[in-house]
All heavy atoms as an XYZ file, in Angstrom:
683
protein
N       0.832     -1.185      0.000
C       0.000      0.000      0.000
C       0.879      1.253      0.000
O       1.901      1.298      0.667
C      -0.885      0.058      1.240
C      -2.027     -0.933      1.362
C      -2.711     -0.767      2.713
C      -3.004     -0.779      0.257
N       0.418      2.271     -0.739
C       1.085      3.568     -0.704
C       0.689      4.284      0.589
O      -0.209      3.838      1.301
C       0.680      4.405     -1.918
C       1.152      3.841     -3.232
S       0.740      4.948     -4.591
C       2.260      4.844     -5.509
N       1.347      5.383      0.873
C       1.049      6.141      2.091
C      -0.413      6.555      2.177
O      -0.974      6.650      3.257
C       1.930      7.384      2.181
C       3.387      7.037      2.445
O       3.661      5.910      2.908
O       4.244      7.888      2.177
N      -1.048      6.799      1.010
C      -2.448      7.220      1.010
C      -3.423      6.047      0.994
O      -4.624      6.227      0.869
C      -2.734      8.165     -0.165
C      -2.605      7.477     -1.520
O      -2.291      6.266     -1.577
O      -2.820      8.162     -2.534
N      -2.915      4.796      1.105
C      -3.767      3.615      1.136
C      -4.048      3.007     -0.227
O      -4.754      2.010     -0.318
N      -3.520      3.589     -1.296
C      -3.730      3.082     -2.655
C      -2.898      1.824     -2.886
O      -1.721      1.781     -2.530
C      -3.323      4.146     -3.705
O      -4.058      5.336     -3.449
C      -3.603      3.673     -5.111
N      -3.517      0.810     -3.485
C      -2.792     -0.403     -3.862
C      -1.976     -0.136     -5.123
O      -2.373      0.669     -5.964
C      -3.767     -1.553     -4.118
C      -4.389     -2.081     -2.879
N      -5.443     -1.458     -2.245
C      -4.100     -3.163     -2.136
C      -5.785     -2.139     -1.178
N      -4.975     -3.192     -1.079
N      -0.854     -0.837     -5.260
C      -0.012     -0.650     -6.434
C       0.822     -1.896     -6.699
O       0.967     -2.758     -5.831
C       0.910      0.555     -6.259
C       1.984      0.354     -5.227
C       3.260     -0.047     -5.610
C       1.728      0.558     -3.888
C       4.249     -0.243     -4.660
C       2.714      0.374     -2.931
C       3.981     -0.031     -3.316
N       1.342     -1.974     -7.911
C       2.308     -2.994     -8.288
C       3.458     -2.294     -8.994
O       3.253     -1.281     -9.664
C       1.688     -4.041     -9.205
C       0.679     -4.900     -8.503
C       0.136     -6.037     -9.348
O       0.132     -5.939    -10.591
O      -0.283     -7.031     -8.745
N       4.656     -2.851     -8.828
C       5.849     -2.255     -9.434
C       6.453     -3.252    -10.417
O       6.593     -4.431    -10.107
C       6.904     -1.885     -8.369
C       8.139     -1.267     -9.026
C       6.322     -0.948     -7.336
N       6.814     -2.744    -11.574
C       7.491     -3.518    -12.616
C       8.793     -2.790    -12.915
O       8.850     -1.562    -12.866
C       6.628     -3.595    -13.871
C       5.288     -4.206    -13.616
C       4.164     -3.575    -13.181
C       4.943     -5.582    -13.736
N       3.133     -4.469    -13.037
C       3.589     -5.715    -13.373
C       5.643     -6.720    -14.129
C       2.926     -6.928    -13.394
C       4.974     -7.931    -14.147
C       3.631     -8.028    -13.781
N       9.836     -3.529    -13.243
C      11.139     -2.923    -13.506
C      11.522     -3.102    -14.969
O      11.309     -4.167    -15.544
C      12.206     -3.528    -12.591
C      11.919     -3.231    -11.146
C      11.314     -4.175    -10.325
C      12.213     -1.987    -10.611
C      11.024     -3.893     -9.002
C      11.920     -1.696     -9.280
C      11.330     -2.658     -8.488
O      11.034     -2.364     -7.189
N      12.094     -2.043    -15.545
C      12.467     -2.026    -16.954
C      13.897     -1.511    -17.071
O      14.221     -0.477    -16.481
C      11.523     -1.091    -17.758
C      11.941     -1.001    -19.201
C      10.088     -1.538    -17.630
N      14.728     -2.222    -17.804
C      16.071     -1.739    -18.121
C      15.961     -0.799    -19.308
O      15.334     -1.145    -20.313
C      17.003     -2.894    -18.460
C      17.417     -3.729    -17.273
C      18.219     -2.944    -16.265
O      17.809     -2.849    -15.124
N      19.323     -2.381    -16.655
N      16.550      0.368    -19.206
C      16.486      1.347    -20.289
C      17.875      1.904    -20.554
O      18.721      1.966    -19.659
C      15.523      2.471    -19.929
N      18.079      2.314    -21.799
C      19.344      2.881    -22.228
C      19.132      4.337    -22.608
O      18.111      4.675    -23.221
C      19.891      2.097    -23.441
O      20.027      0.721    -23.066
C      21.228      2.625    -23.894
N      20.085      5.188    -22.242
C      19.995      6.600    -22.610
C      19.765      6.716    -24.114
O      20.413      6.032    -24.895
C      21.264      7.338    -22.211
N      18.819      7.538    -24.499
C      18.472      7.725    -25.901
C      17.268      6.914    -26.340
O      16.686      7.184    -27.393
N      16.869      5.903    -25.543
C      15.661      5.137    -25.858
C      14.432      6.038    -25.725
O      14.430      6.990    -24.948
C      15.455      3.974    -24.875
C      16.390      2.805    -25.095
O      17.101      2.786    -26.117
O      16.400      1.906    -24.228
N      13.401      5.709    -26.474
C      12.080      6.287    -26.267
C      11.208      5.166    -25.728
O      11.126      4.101    -26.339
C      11.484      6.846    -27.567
O      12.334      7.888    -28.053
C      10.090      7.401    -27.342
N      10.578      5.381    -24.582
C       9.696      4.371    -23.995
C       8.244      4.791    -24.159
O       7.898      5.958    -23.964
C       9.982      4.181    -22.508
C      11.247      3.429    -22.118
C      11.286      3.245    -20.601
C      11.350      2.096    -22.802
N       7.427      3.814    -24.514
C       5.972      3.974    -24.566
C       5.418      3.032    -23.496
O       5.644      1.828    -23.559
C       5.414      3.567    -25.931
C       6.002      4.323    -27.067
N       5.408      5.425    -27.603
C       7.150      4.136    -27.773
C       6.150      5.891    -28.596
N       7.217      5.124    -28.711
N       4.738      3.572    -22.505
C       4.189      2.790    -21.406
C       2.682      3.019    -21.391
O       2.229      4.162    -21.366
C       4.799      3.212    -20.054
C       4.199      2.415    -18.915
C       6.317      3.080    -20.079
N       1.913      1.918    -21.410
C       0.461      2.061    -21.395
C      -0.160      1.026    -20.463
O       0.234     -0.134    -20.464
C      -0.124      1.892    -22.785
C      -1.628      2.107    -22.817
C      -2.187      2.161    -24.219
O      -1.571      1.693    -25.168
N      -3.363      2.725    -24.351
N      -1.121      1.481    -19.662
C      -1.885      0.610    -18.772
C      -3.346      0.753    -19.157
O      -3.845      1.867    -19.326
C      -1.705      1.005    -17.289
C      -2.551      0.124    -16.392
C      -0.243      0.932    -16.897
N      -4.033     -0.385    -19.292
C      -5.462     -0.367    -19.600
C      -6.198     -1.312    -18.662
O      -5.686     -2.386    -18.328
C      -5.718     -0.795    -21.042
C      -5.194      0.198    -22.060
C      -5.489     -0.254    -23.476
O      -5.136     -1.355    -23.863
N      -6.150      0.607    -24.233
N      -7.386     -0.904    -18.261
C      -8.233     -1.738    -17.418
C      -9.689     -1.341    -17.612
O      -9.995     -0.157    -17.746
C      -7.859     -1.585    -15.946
O      -8.729     -2.362    -15.144
N     -10.547     -2.327    -17.604
C     -11.983     -2.055    -17.631
C     -12.565     -2.147    -16.220
O     -13.737     -1.890    -16.019
C     -12.726     -3.051    -18.546
O     -12.482     -4.386    -18.073
C     -12.266     -2.925    -19.984
N     -11.709     -2.492    -15.244
C     -12.180     -2.700    -13.875
C     -11.877     -1.553    -12.918
O     -12.477     -1.458    -11.856
C     -11.586     -3.998    -13.333
C     -12.032     -5.204    -14.141
C     -11.516     -6.501    -13.567
O     -11.176     -6.544    -12.375
O     -11.466     -7.480    -14.318
N     -10.923     -0.702    -13.271
C     -10.588      0.441    -12.415
C      -9.904      1.498    -13.272
O      -9.344      1.190    -14.314
C      -9.690      0.033    -11.237
C      -8.338     -0.487    -11.646
C      -7.250      0.371    -11.758
C      -8.149     -1.830    -11.910
C      -6.005     -0.107    -12.129
C      -6.904     -2.319    -12.280
C      -5.831     -1.452    -12.390
N      -9.953      2.765    -12.843
C      -9.241      3.812    -13.578
C      -7.740      3.714    -13.284
O      -7.322      3.921    -12.152
C      -9.828      5.119    -13.062
C     -10.593      4.775    -11.838
C     -10.783      3.295    -11.780
N      -6.948      3.362    -14.289
C      -5.522      3.149    -14.032
C      -4.740      4.455    -13.914
O      -5.134      5.481    -14.448
C      -5.060      2.363    -15.256
C      -5.978      2.797    -16.346
C      -7.299      3.077    -15.686
N      -3.645      4.368    -13.211
C      -2.682      5.463    -13.135
C      -1.304      4.826    -13.185
O      -1.087      3.749    -12.640
C      -2.863      6.246    -11.843
N      -0.375      5.474    -13.857
C       0.976      4.922    -13.979
C       1.999      6.025    -13.723
O       1.786      7.177    -14.090
C       1.187      4.252    -15.357
C       1.078      5.242    -16.486
C       2.508      3.507    -15.425
N       3.070      5.644    -13.043
C       4.174      6.551    -12.722
C       5.464      5.828    -13.093
O       5.568      4.622    -12.908
C       4.228      6.869    -11.226
C       2.924      7.290    -10.651
N       2.520      8.598    -10.616
C       1.926      6.579    -10.103
C       1.323      8.668    -10.059
N       0.948      7.456     -9.735
N       6.445      6.561    -13.581
C       7.742      5.972    -13.894
C       8.831      6.818    -13.237
O       8.797      8.049    -13.309
C       7.986      5.901    -15.417
C       9.359      5.327    -15.718
C       6.907      5.078    -16.108
N       9.766      6.149    -12.591
C      10.886      6.843    -11.968
C      12.100      5.936    -11.921
O      12.014      4.747    -12.224
N      13.225      6.474    -11.539
C      14.449      5.676    -11.409
C      14.318      4.770    -10.196
O      13.838      5.196     -9.148
C      15.657      6.585    -11.269
C      15.775      7.484    -12.488
C      17.128      7.869    -12.947
N      18.215      6.960    -12.771
C      18.602      6.039    -13.675
N      17.934      5.876    -14.785
N      19.641      5.289    -13.449
N      14.731      3.536    -10.330
C      14.642      2.571     -9.235
C      15.382      3.103     -8.012
O      16.524      3.555     -8.108
C      15.239      1.240     -9.651
C      15.198      0.202     -8.558
C      15.890     -1.089     -8.952
O      16.552     -1.166     -9.961
N      15.716     -2.102     -8.132
N      14.689      3.095     -6.867
C      15.299      3.482     -5.609
C      15.437      4.978     -5.368
O      15.906      5.388     -4.319
N      15.007      5.812     -6.321
C      15.196      7.253     -6.141
C      14.077      7.897     -5.343
O      14.256      8.958     -4.765
C      15.304      7.952     -7.499
O      14.039      8.010     -8.128
N      12.896      7.283     -5.353
C      11.759      7.868     -4.661
C      11.127      9.037     -5.387
O      10.197      9.652     -4.890
N      11.647      9.376     -6.575
C      11.069     10.492     -7.324
C      10.441      9.984     -8.621
O      10.874      8.989     -9.188
C      12.133     11.543     -7.643
O      13.131     10.993     -8.467
N       9.425     10.680     -9.062
C       8.698     10.318    -10.276
C       9.223     11.148    -11.432
O       9.338     12.370    -11.320
C       7.179     10.557    -10.087
C       6.428     10.332    -11.376
C       6.642      9.660     -8.983
N       9.571     10.479    -12.538
C      10.011     11.195    -13.738
C       8.817     11.656    -14.552
O       8.751     12.786    -14.987
C      10.883     10.280    -14.615
C      12.207      9.943    -14.010
S      13.223      8.753    -14.941
C      12.514      8.645    -16.543
N       7.897     10.731    -14.798
C       6.698     11.028    -15.584
C       5.525     10.272    -14.982
O       5.688      9.246    -14.341
C       6.867     10.627    -17.076
C       7.854     11.522    -17.787
C       7.272      9.186    -17.217
N       4.325     10.801    -15.175
C       3.132     10.120    -14.681
C       1.949     10.454    -15.569
O       1.932     11.464    -16.259
C       2.841     10.489    -13.237
C       2.562     11.956    -13.001
C       2.404     12.273    -11.522
O       2.051     11.384    -10.748
O       2.638     13.420    -11.162
N       0.970      9.561    -15.570
C      -0.254      9.776    -16.337
C      -1.402      9.095    -15.610
O      -1.235      8.046    -15.006
C      -0.126      9.201    -17.744
N      -2.561      9.710    -15.679
C      -3.775      9.118    -15.128
C      -4.924      9.483    -16.052
O      -5.072     10.621    -16.444
C      -4.045      9.647    -13.723
N      -5.687      8.492    -16.424
C      -6.800      8.695    -17.351
C      -7.816      7.602    -17.079
O      -7.432      6.450    -16.913
C      -6.276      8.600    -18.788
C      -7.354      8.821    -19.825
O      -8.303      8.008    -19.867
O      -7.252      9.780    -20.595
N      -9.111      7.913    -17.028
C     -10.104      6.884    -16.749
C     -10.131      5.754    -17.779
O     -10.448      4.629    -17.451
C     -11.431      7.645    -16.755
C     -11.063      9.049    -16.506
C      -9.691      9.244    -17.078
N      -9.805      6.023    -19.024
C      -9.847      4.987    -20.057
C      -8.528      4.222    -20.144
O      -8.514      3.005    -20.255
C     -10.180      5.608    -21.408
N      -7.437      4.925    -20.107
C      -6.118      4.280    -20.141
C      -5.079      5.281    -19.671
O      -5.274      6.483    -19.742
C      -5.774      3.813    -21.554
O      -5.563      4.929    -22.400
N      -3.996      4.755    -19.186
C      -2.870      5.605    -18.791
C      -1.757      5.338    -19.795
O      -1.353      4.205    -19.975
C      -2.433      5.281    -17.372
N      -1.284      6.391    -20.457
C      -0.264      6.212    -21.472
C       0.814      7.284    -21.338
O       0.511      8.451    -21.155
C      -0.880      6.283    -22.864
C       0.104      5.951    -23.959
S      -0.751      5.510    -25.452
C      -0.475      6.955    -26.427
N       2.050      6.840    -21.416
C       3.202      7.736    -21.332
C       4.111      7.494    -22.521
O       4.246      6.370    -22.990
C       4.017      7.456    -20.071
C       3.325      7.593    -18.733
C       4.217      7.055    -17.635
C       2.998      9.042    -18.481
N       4.761      8.530    -22.969
C       5.813      8.412    -23.977
C       6.885      9.410    -23.576
O       6.605     10.596    -23.386
C       5.284      8.732    -25.365
C       6.371      8.653    -26.405
C       5.880      9.046    -27.758
N       7.034      9.141    -28.627
C       6.955      9.310    -29.917
N       5.792      9.420    -30.499
N       8.042      9.380    -30.630
N       8.116      8.935    -23.415
C       9.181      9.827    -22.983
C      10.534      9.296    -23.426
O      10.687      8.121    -23.742
C       9.149     10.031    -21.470
C       9.359      8.765    -20.683
C      10.614      8.439    -20.205
C       8.303      7.910    -20.427
C      10.808      7.276    -19.489
C       8.489      6.744    -19.715
C       9.749      6.428    -19.235
N      11.510     10.195    -23.460
C      12.881      9.849    -23.806
C      13.657      9.564    -22.528
O      13.536     10.298    -21.543
C      13.554     10.988    -24.573
C      12.892     11.208    -25.918
O      12.502     10.261    -26.586
N      12.762     12.452    -26.311
N      14.455      8.518    -22.560
C      15.279      8.136    -21.422
C      16.576      8.943    -21.476
O      17.278      8.920    -22.483
C      15.578      6.625    -21.452
C      16.501      6.233    -20.311
C      14.278      5.829    -21.412
N      16.880      9.659    -20.405
C      18.071     10.507    -20.369
C      19.298      9.791    -19.823
O      20.416     10.093    -20.212
C      17.788     11.766    -19.547
C      16.640     12.638    -20.058
C      16.420     13.823    -19.138
C      16.893     13.086    -21.488
N      19.084      8.850    -18.894
C      20.194      8.108    -18.291
C      19.897      6.621    -18.332
O      18.780      6.204    -18.038
C      20.376      8.502    -16.829
C      20.825      9.917    -16.595
C      20.999     10.203    -15.108
O      21.353      9.284    -14.349
O      20.758     11.354    -14.718
N      20.902      5.815    -18.670
C      20.741      4.363    -18.662
C      20.538      3.873    -17.237
O      21.063      4.457    -16.287
C      21.982      3.688    -19.261
O      22.148      4.063    -20.609
N      19.759      2.800    -17.082
C      19.559      2.214    -15.765
C      18.217      1.540    -15.658
O      17.504      1.350    -16.644
N      17.871      1.173    -14.441
C      16.613      0.494    -14.162
C      15.546      1.515    -13.797
O      15.766      2.364    -12.931
C      16.783     -0.510    -13.008
O      17.828     -1.422    -13.356
C      15.500     -1.284    -12.766
N      14.406      1.423    -14.463
C      13.268      2.285    -14.170
C      12.191      1.466    -13.461
O      11.982      0.293    -13.771
C      12.689      2.872    -15.454
C      13.625      3.735    -16.285
C      12.920      4.201    -17.553
C      14.117      4.926    -15.487
N      11.519      2.086    -12.509
C      10.390      1.468    -11.822
C       9.107      1.995    -12.462
O       8.902      3.203    -12.520
C      10.416      1.803    -10.337
N       8.279      1.083    -12.956
C       6.966      1.428    -13.512
C       5.946      1.045    -12.447
O       5.793     -0.127    -12.114
C       6.694      0.678    -14.829
C       5.308      1.014    -15.360
C       7.770      0.982    -15.867
N       5.279      2.047    -11.889
C       4.328      1.821    -10.798
C       2.917      1.967    -11.331
O       2.551      3.022    -11.853
C       4.564      2.828     -9.651
C       6.000      2.699     -9.135
C       3.542      2.633     -8.534
C       6.427      3.839     -8.242
N       2.128      0.900    -11.210
C       0.722      0.917    -11.608
C      -0.101      1.068    -10.337
O      -0.066      0.202     -9.464
C       0.327     -0.370    -12.359
C      -1.155     -0.355    -12.697
C       1.176     -0.542    -13.608
N      -0.810      2.192    -10.244
C      -1.690      2.439     -9.092
C      -3.064      1.865     -9.404
O      -3.645      2.150    -10.438
C      -1.797      3.927     -8.802
C      -0.494      4.498     -8.275
C      -0.587      5.969     -7.969
N      -1.691      6.218     -7.037
C      -2.481      7.280     -7.115
N      -2.314      8.189     -8.046
N      -3.432      7.446     -6.238
N      -3.566      1.048     -8.498
C      -4.876      0.422     -8.663
C      -5.867      1.257     -7.869
O      -5.962      1.146     -6.647
C      -4.834     -1.042     -8.206
C      -3.761     -1.783     -9.015
C      -6.197     -1.696     -8.360
C      -3.427     -3.150     -8.515
N      -6.559      2.142     -8.576
C      -7.436      3.116     -7.936
C      -8.880      2.629     -7.942
O      -9.215      1.658     -8.607
C      -7.341      4.463     -8.663
O      -7.733      4.264    -10.020
C      -5.924      5.006     -8.629
N      -9.721      3.305     -7.229
C     -11.144      2.979     -7.205
C     -11.516      2.258     -5.922
O     -10.660      1.859     -5.138
N     -12.813      2.058     -5.715
C     -13.284      1.492     -4.449
C     -12.899      0.037     -4.231
O     -12.715     -0.393     -3.099
C     -14.805      1.652     -4.532
C     -15.106      1.818     -5.972
C     -13.896      2.428     -6.604
N     -12.748     -0.757     -5.300
C     -12.461     -2.180     -5.128
C     -10.999     -2.431     -4.755
O     -10.686     -3.414     -4.086
C     -12.798     -2.942     -6.397
N     -10.089     -1.563     -5.201
C      -8.648     -1.692     -4.946
C      -8.069     -2.993     -5.486
O      -7.037     -3.452     -5.046
C      -8.341     -1.543     -3.466
N      -8.778     -3.607     -6.427
C      -8.277     -4.795     -7.113
C      -8.745     -4.713     -8.555
O      -9.608     -3.912     -8.893
C      -8.821     -6.103     -6.504
O     -10.237     -6.132     -6.661
C      -8.444     -6.252     -5.045
N      -8.204     -5.569     -9.375
C      -8.677     -5.621    -10.751
C      -7.602     -6.093    -11.706
O      -6.424     -6.131    -11.383
N      -8.046     -6.441    -12.875
C      -7.169     -6.926    -13.932
C      -6.791     -5.743    -14.818
O      -7.622     -4.894    -15.118
C      -7.873     -8.015    -14.755
C      -8.160     -9.224    -13.863
C      -7.035     -8.424    -15.961
C      -9.043    -10.261    -14.512
N      -5.528     -5.722    -15.241
C      -5.073     -4.681    -16.156
C      -4.016     -5.257    -17.085
O      -3.461     -6.326    -16.821
C      -4.519     -3.474    -15.399
C      -3.270     -3.748    -14.597
C      -2.002     -3.601    -15.166
C      -3.346     -4.146    -13.276
C      -0.853     -3.850    -14.435
C      -2.206     -4.383    -12.534
C      -0.963     -4.240    -13.116
O       0.164     -4.484    -12.393
N      -3.762     -4.544    -18.166
C      -2.649     -4.898    -19.042
C      -1.646     -3.758    -18.989
O      -2.020     -2.584    -18.942
C      -3.091     -5.127    -20.501
O      -3.697     -3.939    -21.002
C      -4.055     -6.282    -20.610
N      -0.390     -4.132    -18.971
C       0.707     -3.173    -18.996
C       1.537     -3.484    -20.225
O       1.944     -4.631    -20.425
C       1.561     -3.297    -17.737
C       2.904     -2.545    -17.742
C       2.676     -1.036    -17.836
C       3.711     -2.907    -16.516
N       1.759     -2.474    -21.048
C       2.575     -2.649    -22.237
C       3.713     -1.630    -22.192
O       3.479     -0.437    -21.990
C       1.751     -2.447    -23.500
C       2.526     -2.642    -24.766
C       1.680     -2.464    -26.008
O       0.627     -1.841    -25.977
N       2.135     -3.020    -27.091
N       4.935     -2.118    -22.344
C       6.110     -1.252    -22.419
C       6.811     -1.561    -23.727
O       7.204     -2.694    -23.981
C       7.072     -1.482    -21.239
C       8.307     -0.598    -21.365
C       6.365     -1.248    -19.914
N       6.942     -0.544    -24.567
C       7.619     -0.691    -25.857
C       8.805      0.243    -25.851
O       8.671      1.421    -25.547
C       6.662     -0.377    -27.024
C       7.389     -0.458    -28.357
C       5.460     -1.294    -27.007
N       9.957     -0.310    -26.205
C      11.182      0.487    -26.226
C      11.649      0.659    -27.667
O      11.784     -0.314    -28.403
C      12.269     -0.199    -25.410
C      13.575      0.517    -25.413
C      14.667     -0.190    -24.639
N      14.388     -1.574    -24.435
C      14.672     -2.236    -23.313
N      15.242     -1.631    -22.328
N      14.404     -3.509    -23.196
N      11.882      1.902    -28.053
C      12.458      2.199    -29.349
C      13.846      2.762    -29.086
O      13.998      3.739    -28.365
C      11.612      3.224    -30.101
N      14.856      2.111    -29.633
C      16.228      2.551    -29.417
C      16.532      3.803    -30.212
O      15.748      4.224    -31.068
N      17.675      4.400    -29.933
C      18.053      5.607    -30.677
C      18.300      5.282    -32.146
O      18.658      4.158    -32.482
C      19.346      6.055    -29.988
C      19.855      4.863    -29.263
C      18.680      3.988    -28.973
N      18.096      6.243    -33.045
C      18.351      5.993    -34.463
C      19.807      5.635    -34.685
O      20.702      6.140    -34.016
C      18.016      7.327    -35.133
C      17.407      8.177    -34.092
C      17.671      7.574    -32.765
N      20.047      4.765    -35.632
C      21.434      4.335    -35.926
C      21.863      4.885    -37.248
O      21.216      5.094    -38.140
C      21.506      2.816    -35.950
C      21.176      2.284    -34.583
C      21.305      0.773    -34.554
N      20.700      0.263    -33.359
C      21.373     -0.129    -32.318
N      22.657     -0.080    -32.313
N      20.749     -0.580    -31.272
């Protein structure tokens, strides 16, 4: 549980500086929210919340492990969702 009582799950992604990441969460059972930050930093780089889907697109500035946090919002605090992470490397 987060400090505010919200349930969440964390997924880890290896990223390379110069990559473009597309992160999307979809659920028909709860309004999803997604946050991405550097593993262990406690700070959020980017975040999105949308009742239909949560989608982010951003450029990775530093190589390393990113934490993708899916917040499970709503009264049930449970539900099924899909998480898609697509990485596009820098142009060659």
